[in-house]
C-alpha atoms as one frame of an Amber mdcrd trajectory, in Angstrom:
protein
  -5.864 -79.992 -44.525  -9.211 -80.078 -46.305 -11.349 -77.131 -47.376 -14.810
 -77.306 -48.913 -15.697 -74.069 -50.660 -18.566 -72.130 -52.166 -18.436 -69.133
 -54.474 -21.107 -66.509 -54.993 -20.764 -64.192 -57.986 -22.064 -60.774 -56.913
 -23.445 -58.533 -59.650 -24.119 -54.825 -59.721 -25.624 -52.663 -62.475 -22.407
 -52.983 -64.541 -21.803 -56.751 -64.370 -19.783 -58.846 -61.942 -18.596 -56.801
 -58.948 -16.752 -59.638 -57.248 -16.956 -63.048 -55.668 -18.022 -63.914 -52.136
 -16.226 -67.033 -50.977 -16.626 -69.395 -48.050 -14.010 -71.918 -46.998 -15.207
 -74.610 -44.612 -12.280 -76.307 -42.885 -12.120 -79.932 -41.793 -12.718 -80.687
 -38.118  -9.054 -81.364 -37.336  -7.741 -78.027 -38.608 -10.813 -76.282 -37.203
 -10.040 -77.639 -33.740  -6.496 -76.273 -34.009  -7.764 -72.817 -35.033 -10.314
 -72.802 -32.220  -7.762 -73.918 -29.639  -5.134 -71.422 -30.793  -7.278 -68.345
 -31.502 -10.449 -68.464 -29.396  -8.633 -66.757 -26.534 -11.658 -66.396 -24.261
 -12.925 -69.933 -25.083 -16.471 -68.764 -25.815 -16.857 -70.891 -28.954 -16.791
 -67.967 -31.376 -14.268 -65.475 -32.647 -14.337 -61.834 -31.572 -13.274 -59.035
 -33.913  -9.860 -58.965 -32.239  -9.458 -62.757 -32.589 -10.442 -62.549 -36.276
  -7.780 -59.894 -36.880  -5.195 -62.219 -35.340  -6.386 -65.200 -37.407  -6.200
 -63.103 -40.562  -2.640 -62.029 -39.740  -1.425 -65.466 -38.659  -3.466 -67.938
 -40.704  -4.618 -66.181 -43.878  -2.603 -63.140 -45.011   0.384 -65.244 -46.066
  -1.837 -66.878 -48.695  -1.417 -63.707 -50.728   1.934 -65.267 -51.729  -0.058
 -68.155 -53.237  -2.771 -66.001 -54.835  -5.056 -67.200 -52.010  -5.248 -70.547
 -53.875  -7.634 -68.794 -56.285  -7.155 -68.659 -60.040  -9.379 -66.394 -62.123
  -9.703 -66.109 -65.879 -11.861 -64.479 -68.529 -11.772 -66.096 -71.971  -8.577
 -67.926 -70.903  -6.800 -64.706 -69.836  -5.572 -65.089 -66.243  -6.067 -62.497
 -63.510  -4.437 -62.273 -60.081  -6.409 -61.729 -56.918  -5.434 -58.153 -56.074
  -7.116 -57.886 -52.701  -9.455 -59.528 -50.236 -12.208 -57.640 -48.417 -14.681
 -58.368 -45.624 -12.687 -61.229 -44.121 -14.563 -62.923 -41.306 -14.341 -66.168
 -39.366 -17.191 -68.165 -37.850 -17.628 -71.528 -36.181 -20.512 -73.768 -37.187
 -20.933 -77.411 -36.212 -17.328 -77.517 -34.899 -15.977 -76.325 -38.246 -14.244
 -73.016 -38.869 -15.516 -71.028 -41.834 -13.569 -68.234 -43.508 -15.720 -65.814
 -45.501 -14.290 -63.122 -47.731 -14.978 -61.031 -50.812 -12.733 -60.899 -53.867
 -13.253 -57.622 -55.757 -13.178 -58.529 -59.453 -14.973 -56.232 -61.866 -16.137
 -57.953 -65.049 -18.315 -55.584 -67.094 -21.413 -57.093 -68.696 -21.329 -57.041
 -72.492 -23.697 -58.243 -75.208 -21.202 -60.965 -76.126 -20.542 -64.176 -74.201
 -17.563 -64.310 -71.781 -16.129 -67.468 -70.299 -15.441 -66.626 -66.654 -13.598
 -69.263 -64.637 -12.629 -69.571 -61.020 -10.457 -72.431 -59.888  -9.228 -73.110
 -56.355  -6.265 -75.327 -55.597  -2.996 -75.419 -53.701  -0.042 -76.100 -55.976
   1.921 -77.471 -53.012  -0.758 -80.145 -52.340  -0.771 -79.318 -48.631  -4.382
 -78.136 -48.837  -7.097 -80.040 -50.688  -9.810 -77.643 -51.858 -13.068 -79.109
 -53.157 -16.372 -77.525 -54.193 -19.048 -78.070 -51.544 -21.831 -80.463 -52.496
 -24.041 -80.159 -55.543 -24.477 -76.374 -55.428 -21.095 -74.705 -54.818 -21.704
 -71.791 -57.227 -24.313 -69.134 -56.567 -25.314 -65.720 -57.914 -26.536 -62.515
 -56.263 -28.273 -59.670 -58.145 -27.712 -61.338 -61.521 -30.984 -59.920 -62.846
 -31.462 -60.621 -66.527 -27.867 -61.648 -67.189 -27.721 -64.922 -69.094 -25.291
 -67.495 -67.694 -24.436 -71.162 -67.639 -22.724 -72.975 -64.748 -20.313 -75.857
 -65.059 -18.345 -77.353 -62.183 -15.775 -79.818 -63.453 -12.357 -81.335 -62.925
 -10.144 -79.286 -65.215  -8.148 -81.931 -67.067  -6.303 -79.220 -69.023  -4.755
 -77.962 -65.788  -3.304 -81.201 -64.461  -0.792 -81.195 -61.642   1.751 -83.772
 -60.614   2.151 -85.339 -64.067  -1.546 -85.805 -64.681  -2.364 -87.302 -61.286
  -4.269 -84.321 -59.865  -6.851 -82.092 -61.546  -8.294 -78.974 -59.888 -11.996
 -78.124 -60.099 -13.109 -75.134 -62.166
């Protein structure tokens, strides 16, 4: 299974309020989700169908931290909850959208905030989407620098696989 993802850091008056995330599934897995969960075959998911998808094909990912690894200045944080889960279909691909509440207060000093997405079991391959996978909303005058890179410090499988940060 392949997932392309984007992340959008959402700011409020205090700093980072959380991260909006989109997962865009490959056409094969998307076709399975559409076949199994679009009960009325209208090409989109109703609220009831989305609830079922969340229960059957998303909630269990809590056991794997939703494949999301967060850190501030190298201190790791678990994803405590997911909000605003929705599912859409675009161009025959299923897209999960959700919000990760993660409060990071703004301070005068620099903080290294990292988000990394990967599946330690290698069943799912998660990759940042295109040249612009990281976005910002309401960042105002906050100073930031973006780097998307293969994290060679976090190798998996004896140095054969490196997740993106």
